[in-house]
VOTI-675432 format. One record per residue: x, y, z of N, C-alpha, C in turn. Coordinates in steps of 0.1 Angstrom, whole numbers, padded with zeros to 4 digits, always signed. Each point is the difference from the previous one (the first is absolute). Last residue first. Layout:
BEGIN
XYZXYZXYZ
...
***
This chain:
BEGIN
+0405+0140-0249-0009-0010+0004-0014+0002-0005
+0046+0023-0001-0009-0003-0013-0008-0012+0004
+0037+0001+0033-0002+0010-0009-0010-0004-0011
+0020-0017+0046-0014-0001-0005-0003+0010-0011
+0043-0010+0022-0009+0007+0009-0014+0001-0006
+0036-0026-0020-0003+0013-0002-0007+0010+0007
+0020-0050-0013+0004+0008+0013-0002+0014-0005
-0012-0054-0020-0001+0015-0001+0002+0008+0013
+0013-0050-0023-0005+0006+0014+0001+0015-0002
-0002-0051-0029+0003+0015+0000-0007+0007+0012
+0020-0052-0005-0011+0010+0001+0003+0012-0005
+0022-0047+0008-0005+0004-0016-0011+0011+0001
+0008-0018+0047+0008-0003-0010-0007+0001-0015
-0003+0000+0059-0001+0009-0011+0009-0003-0012
+0009-0023+0040-0013-0006-0008-0007+0010-0008
+0040+0013+0028+0003-0011-0009-0012-0005-0009
+0009+0038+0033-0009+0001-0011+0002-0011-0008
+0027+0006+0036-0013+0003+0005-0010+0000-0009
+0049-0002-0009-0008-0013+0002-0015+0000+0007
+0020+0043-0030+0004-0007+0013-0007-0015+0000
-0004+0038-0032+0012-0008-0003+0001-0010+0011
-0033+0031+0001-0003-0009-0011+0012-0009-0003
+0004+0033+0033-0011-0008+0004-0001-0012-0010
+0027+0039-0012+0006-0008+0009-0009-0013+0007
-0019+0034-0029+0010-0010-0007+0007-0010+0010
-0029+0034+0019-0007-0011-0006+0010-0009-0010
+0019+0038+0019-0004-0008+0011-0008-0013-0005
+0013+0035-0030+0010-0008+0004-0003-0011+0010
-0033+0034-0014+0003-0012-0009+0012-0009+0005
-0011+0038+0023-0013-0007+0001+0003-0014-0009
+0035+0033+0002+0000-0009+0011-0013-0008+0000
+0004+0036-0033+0010-0012-0001+0000-0010+0010
-0045+0030-0004+0015+0001+0000+0008-0011-0002
-0052+0017-0018+0008-0009+0007+0014+0007+0001
-0045+0031-0002+0007-0008-0009+0012-0011+0010
-0051+0014+0019+0015+0008-0004+0008-0009-0010
-0046-0010+0020+0000+0014+0000+0015+0005-0002
-0024-0047+0001+0009+0006+0012+0003+0013+0000
-0022-0018-0038-0009-0002+0012+0008+0004+0012
+0009+0020-0047+0005-0012+0007-0007+0000+0013
-0003+0035-0034-0006-0013-0006+0006-0013+0007
+0013+0044+0011-0016+0002+0002-0004-0012-0006
+0046+0004-0001-0006+0002+0013-0015-0002+0001
+0022+0009-0042+0002-0014+0004-0004-0004+0014
-0002+0045-0015-0009-0008-0009+0000-0015+0005
+0031+0031+0021-0014+0001+0005-0010-0007-0009
+0044+0002-0016+0001-0007+0014-0014+0000+0004
+0007+0024-0038-0001-0015-0002+0002-0006+0013
+0005+0044+0003-0014-0002-0006-0002-0014-0003
+0044+0014+0016-0010+0001+0010-0015-0003-0005
+0048-0017-0015-0011+0009-0006-0012+0000+0009
+0041-0024+0012+0003+0014-0002-0011+0007-0006
-0001-0049+0007+0006+0006+0011-0001+0016+0000
-0012-0026-0035-0011-0004+0010+0007+0008+0012
+0027+0001-0036-0010+0007-0002-0011+0001+0011
+0049-0018-0012-0007+0006+0013-0012+0007-0001
+0025-0024-0036+0003+0014+0001-0005+0007+0015
-0005-0046-0011-0009+0008-0010+0004+0011+0001
+0013-0019+0043-0005-0008-0012-0006+0010-0009
+0017+0010+0044+0004+0007-0010-0002-0007-0016
-0032-0005+0045+0014+0000-0001+0004+0007-0012
-0048-0013+0022+0008+0012+0001+0017-0001+0002
-0043-0033-0022+0008+0002+0009+0009+0012+0001
-0047-0028-0021+0009+0013-0001+0008+0001+0012
-0014-0049-0002-0006+0011-0005+0008+0010-0001
+0015-0053-0002+0000+0014+0008-0012+0010-0008
+0007-0056+0002-0005+0012-0011+0000+0011+0010
+0026-0051+0001-0006+0011+0006-0003+0011-0010
+0009-0056-0003+0002+0012-0006-0007+0011+0009
+0023-0053+0007-0013+0009-0001+0005+0013-0005
+0017-0054+0012+0000+0012-0009-0011+0007+0000
+0031-0044+0026-0013+0007-0001+0003+0014-0008
+0023-0051+0005+0003+0014-0001-0013+0007-0002
+0011-0050+0005-0005+0008+0009+0003+0015+0000
+0009-0033-0034+0011+0004+0008-0003+0008+0013
-0033-0017-0033+0009-0012+0005+0010+0003+0008
-0025+0039-0020-0005-0007+0010+0007-0014+0006
+0007+0030-0037+0010-0001+0010-0005-0007+0012
-0026+0009-0040+0014-0008-0006+0009+0000+0014
-0041+0023+0006-0003-0012-0004+0013-0011-0003
+0002+0047+0010-0005-0006+0012-0002-0016-0005
+0013+0030-0034+0011-0003+0009-0005-0008+0012
-0033+0015-0030+0008-0011-0005+0013-0003+0008
-0026+0037+0014-0008-0012+0003+0006-0013-0008
+0021+0044-0004+0000-0003+0013-0008-0015+0003
-0001+0022-0042+0014-0006+0001+0000-0006+0015
-0036+0026-0012-0002-0012-0006+0014-0008+0003
-0001+0044+0014-0009-0007+0007-0002-0015-0004
+0027+0031-0026+0006-0006+0012-0010-0008+0011
-0018+0024-0039+0009-0013-0002+0008-0006+0011
-0024+0041+0004-0010-0012+0000+0007-0013-0004
+0026+0038+0001-0002-0003+0014-0012-0012+0000
+0014+0020-0040+0008-0008+0004+0000-0005+0015
-0033+0030-0018+0002-0013-0009+0010-0010+0004
-0002+0044+0017-0010-0007+0006+0000-0016-0008
+0027+0035-0016+0004-0004+0013-0009-0010+0007
-0011+0020-0043+0010-0009+0000+0005-0004+0012
-0037+0028-0001-0002-0011-0005+0012-0010-0001
-0013+0047+0020+0009-0012+0007-0002-0012-0007
-0024+0040-0010+0013+0005+0001+0009-0011+0005
-0051+0007+0015+0005+0002-0014+0017+0003+0003
-0026-0034+0031+0001+0017-0001+0008+0001-0014
-0028-0045+0027+0007+0008-0011-0001+0014+0001
-0002-0046+0035-0008+0012-0006+0009+0005-0009
+0017-0039+0016-0015-0001+0005-0009+0010-0007
+0048+0000-0006-0006-0012-0006-0014-0003+0004
+0026+0036+0019-0004+0003-0013-0004-0012-0008
+0019+0001+0046-0015+0000+0000-0006+0003-0013
+0047-0026+0001-0004+0014+0003-0017-0003+0000
+0049-0033+0008-0011+0005-0011-0005+0013+0004
+0042-0037+0013-0007+0014+0004-0008+0003-0013
+0020-0048+0026+0002+0010-0012-0008+0012+0003
+0024-0041+0032-0010+0008+0000+0004+0011-0014
+0015-0052+0023+0001+0011-0009-0011+0009+0001
+0026-0041+0034-0012+0008-0005+0003+0009-0011
+0019-0051+0022-0001+0013+0001-0012+0008-0006
+0014-0048+0001-0010+0004+0013+0002+0015+0002
+0039-0021-0024-0013-0006+0000-0007+0005+0013
+0038+0033-0020-0003-0012+0010-0013-0006-0005
+0029+0028-0036-0011+0000+0010-0002-0011+0007
+0031+0006-0036+0006+0007+0013-0012+0002+0008
-0007-0019-0044+0009-0010+0007+0004+0006+0015
-0029+0029-0027-0005-0012+0006+0009-0010+0006
+0007+0043-0025+0002+0000+0014-0006-0016+0007
-0003+0014-0048+0014+0000+0005+0002-0003+0013
-0044+0008-0013+0005-0011-0008+0014-0004+0005
-0020+0042+0012-0004-0011+0009+0004-0014-0006
+0012+0037-0028+0009+0001+0014-0006-0012+0009
-0024+0005-0040+0014-0004+0000+0008+0000+0011
-0043+0020+0002-0002-0014-0005+0014-0007+0000
-0001+0048+0010-0004-0009+0011-0002-0016-0006
+0010+0031-0034+0010-0002+0010-0003-0006+0013
-0033+0006-0034+0010-0009-0006+0013-0001+0012
-0039+0026+0011-0003-0013-0003+0013-0007-0004
+0001+0045+0014-0012-0003+0008-0003-0014-0004
+0036+0027-0021+0001+0000+0015-0011-0006+0008
+0003-0004-0047+0012-0006+0003-0002+0003+0016
-0036+0017-0023+0001-0014-0002+0013-0006+0007
-0006+0047-0002-0009-0006+0008+0000-0016+0000
+0026+0025-0032+0004+0002+0014-0007-0006+0010
-0016-0001-0044+0012-0011+0003+0005+0003+0015
-0032+0031-0017-0006-0013+0003+0012-0011+0002
+0013+0043-0008-0008+0000+0012-0005-0014+0002
+0018+0006-0042+0011+0001+0009-0006-0001+0014
-0028+0004-0037+0006-0014+0001+0010-0002+0011
-0037+0041+0007+0010-0005-0010+0005-0014+0002
-0047+0031+0010+0009-0011+0006+0011-0004-0011
-0041+0027-0004+0012+0008+0000+0011-0008+0006
-0046-0015-0004+0003+0006-0014+0014+0005-0001
-0018-0018+0042+0004-0009-0009+0004+0007-0014
+0008+0030+0042-0011-0007-0006+0005-0011-0010
+0029+0012+0043-0001+0004-0015-0012-0007-0004
+0037-0003+0042-0015+0008-0002-0001+0005-0014
+0034-0037+0031-0001+0007-0012-0016+0005-0001
+0040-0020+0040-0013+0003-0007+0000+0005-0013
+0034-0037+0030-0003+0014-0005-0012+0004-0006
+0027-0041+0034-0009+0003-0010+0001+0016-0002
+0014-0045+0035+0004+0008-0008-0009+0006-0012
-0006-0039+0033-0005+0012+0003+0003+0013-0010
+0002-0055+0014+0000+0008-0010-0006+0011+0000
+0020-0032+0035-0010+0009+0000+0004+0007-0014
+0012-0048+0030+0001+0007-0013-0010+0012-0001
+0024-0038+0040-0011+0010-0005+0004+0008-0011
+0031-0033+0020-0012-0006+0003-0014+0010-0007
+0055-0011-0014-0008+0009+0004-0015-0007+0004
+0053-0018-0006-0013-0002-0002-0007+0014+0007
+0047-0016+0008-0002-0002-0015-0014+0000-0006
+0035+0021+0044-0012-0008-0005+0001-0002-0013
+0026+0030+0029+0004-0014+0004-0011-0009-0005
+0003+0050-0004-0009-0006+0007+0003-0015+0005
+0028+0029-0027-0004+0010+0009-0011-0008+0009
+0023-0024-0036+0009+0008+0007-0004+0009+0011
-0029-0029-0028+0008-0009+0005+0012+0009+0011
-0037+0022-0025-0006-0009+0012+0012-0008+0006
+0013+0027-0037-0005+0009+0012-0003-0010+0011
+0009-0020-0041+0010+0004+0007-0004+0007+0012
-0035-0010-0028+0006-0012+0005+0013+0004+0009
-0019+0034-0024-0009-0004+0012+0007-0011+0007
+0017+0012-0042+0003+0009+0013-0008-0003+0011
-0011-0024-0038+0014-0003+0004+0005+0008+0012
-0041+0012-0019-0002-0012+0008+0014-0005+0004
-0001+0036-0029-0006+0005+0012+0000-0014+0009
+0011-0007-0045+0011+0007+0007-0004+0003+0015
-0034-0014-0030+0009-0011+0004+0015+0005+0007
-0037+0032-0014-0004-0009+0011+0010-0010+0004
+0001+0036-0036+0008+0000+0011-0003-0008+0010
-0028+0004-0040+0013-0007-0004+0010+0001+0013
-0041+0022+0001-0001-0014+0004+0011-0006-0003
-0013+0050+0006+0010-0006-0007+0000-0015+0004
-0027+0030+0022-0004+0004-0013+0011-0006-0011
+0003-0003+0048-0008-0010-0005-0005+0004-0016
+0046+0011+0031-0011+0007-0007-0008-0011-0008
+0036+0002+0046-0007-0007-0012-0009+0008-0006
+0040-0004+0041-0006+0008-0010-0005-0008-0010
+0007-0009+0054+0005-0003-0012-0008+0007-0010
+0009-0002+0056-0007+0006-0011+0008-0003-0013
-0009-0021+0058+0011+0003-0014-0009+0006-0011
+0000-0015+0059-0006+0005-0012+0009+0003-0012
-0012-0023+0055+0009+0001-0012-0007+0005-0013
-0015+0016+0051-0002-0010-0010+0012+0000-0010
-0011+0029+0039+0005-0012+0004-0001-0012-0012
-0013+0050+0000-0011-0010+0008+0005-0013+0002
+0028+0030-0023-0002+0007+0014-0012-0009+0006
+0010-0012-0042+0010-0005+0008-0002+0007+0013
-0028+0013-0034-0003-0013+0004+0009-0005+0009
+0009+0044-0016-0013-0002+0008-0005-0013+0005
+0037+0006-0030+0002+0005+0011-0013-0001+0010
-0005-0011-0046+0007-0008+0008+0003+0002+0014
-0022+0032-0025-0006-0008+0005+0005-0012+0004
+0026+0034-0019-0007+0005+0013-0010-0010+0006
+0024-0010-0040+0009+0000+0010-0008+0005+0013
-0021+0005-0041-0001-0015+0004+0009+0000+0014
+0002+0042-0020-0015-0004+0005+0000-0014+0004
+0037+0012-0023+0000+0006+0012-0011-0001+0007
+0002-0016-0043+0009-0008+0009-0001+0008+0014
-0032+0002-0045+0005+0006+0012+0006-0006+0010
-0021-0021-0041+0012+0007-0001+0006+0009+0010
-0034-0037+0003+0001+0001-0015+0013+0009-0004
-0009-0036+0043-0003+0014-0003+0003+0003-0015
-0011-0045+0038+0007+0006-0014-0004+0015+0001
+0007-0037+0043-0010+0007-0009+0008+0006-0011
+0001-0036+0045+0007+0005-0013-0009+0005-0008
+0000-0013+0057-0005+0006-0013+0010+0001-0011
-0019-0028+0050+0011+0008-0007-0005+0003-0015
-0030-0010+0044+0002-0002-0013+0013+0008-0004
-0032+0003+0041+0011-0009+0001+0006-0003-0013
-0035+0030+0009-0005-0014+0003+0011-0009+0000
+0006+0046-0010-0007+0000+0012-0005-0014+0006
+0018+0006-0044+0010+0001+0009-0004+0001+0013
-0032+0002-0032+0004-0012-0001+0013+0000+0010
-0019+0041-0009-0010-0009+0007+0007-0014+0002
+0024+0030-0024+0000+0003+0014-0010-0008+0009
+0003-0004-0048+0012-0005+0006+0002+0003+0014
-0038+0015-0024+0000-0014+0002+0011-0006+0006
-0002+0046-0012-0007-0003+0011-0001-0014+0004
+0025+0013-0038+0007+0003+0012-0009-0004+0012
-0020-0004-0043+0010-0010+0004+0008+0001+0011
-0034+0032-0013-0005-0011+0006+0011-0012+0001
+0020+0047-0005-0013-0003-0002-0004-0013+0006
+0052+0001-0011-0010+0012+0003-0014-0007-0001
+0038-0028-0007+0007+0014+0006-0007+0010+0003
-0010-0047-0020-0002+0002+0014+0009+0013+0007
-0010-0026-0047-0005+0012+0002-0001+0003+0015
-0002-0049-0004+0007+0008-0014-0009+0015+0004
+0015-0040+0036-0008+0009-0004+0003+0007-0012
+0010-0047+0033+0005+0007-0012-0012+0011-0005
+0011-0029+0047-0007+0007-0009+0006+0007-0009
+0011-0040+0041+0004+0011-0010-0009+0005-0008
+0003-0028+0052-0006+0000-0015+0009+0013-0007
+0020-0027+0041-0006+0011-0004-0005+0000-0013
+0006-0048+0024+0008+0011-0006-0007+0010-0002
-0011-0038+0036-0004+0005-0011+0007+0012-0006
***
């Protein structure tokens, strides 16, 4: 059986990087996207190759869905030249950015960025990648604990994540005949640079989240990356069309 290949959007840092390393440990080769920091992406490629995996990084800004067709052509070329393949087995729609603004102050530009990054971009990227996805493969989308509970300031972001949860169920139905499983993971607050690194760097916020989490701390990127790798594996084949929250038990 050929070595599986995973495509991870936003794989140069945070949850995407953690997922790439966790998948690599399971014998998966990796293609990941990065938004702009080429040096950071090159370091992750080197990390993956040091673990004995083939890896490649391609630039993609999901807030510009018009760039998707050119990206897919670049991916086809990279698969052929670097991996000697023409298909991926796993797709992790992870890339995204945060916005913290009350509804009364949310601008149309902020709303559009959230929509492109978290809904329109993943929707049309997934659509474009369906011919490259192996039958029997897996797709994992990324949502948020903020679709289950509400915190002021995240209406636009959480609305897009709620939409991606619905998209996940429809994907699972429509891709069922190809035996492609589709799920969505909903992380809680994680200590990464997401949203300006607030959970990681703001001690007061960190303590507040930890005090509302059953396991008594905020999440780390590796906590989520390991779950992502499992949900993309054949071990969880019979989990399909589901929202899986990985939050340490926040706001129970």
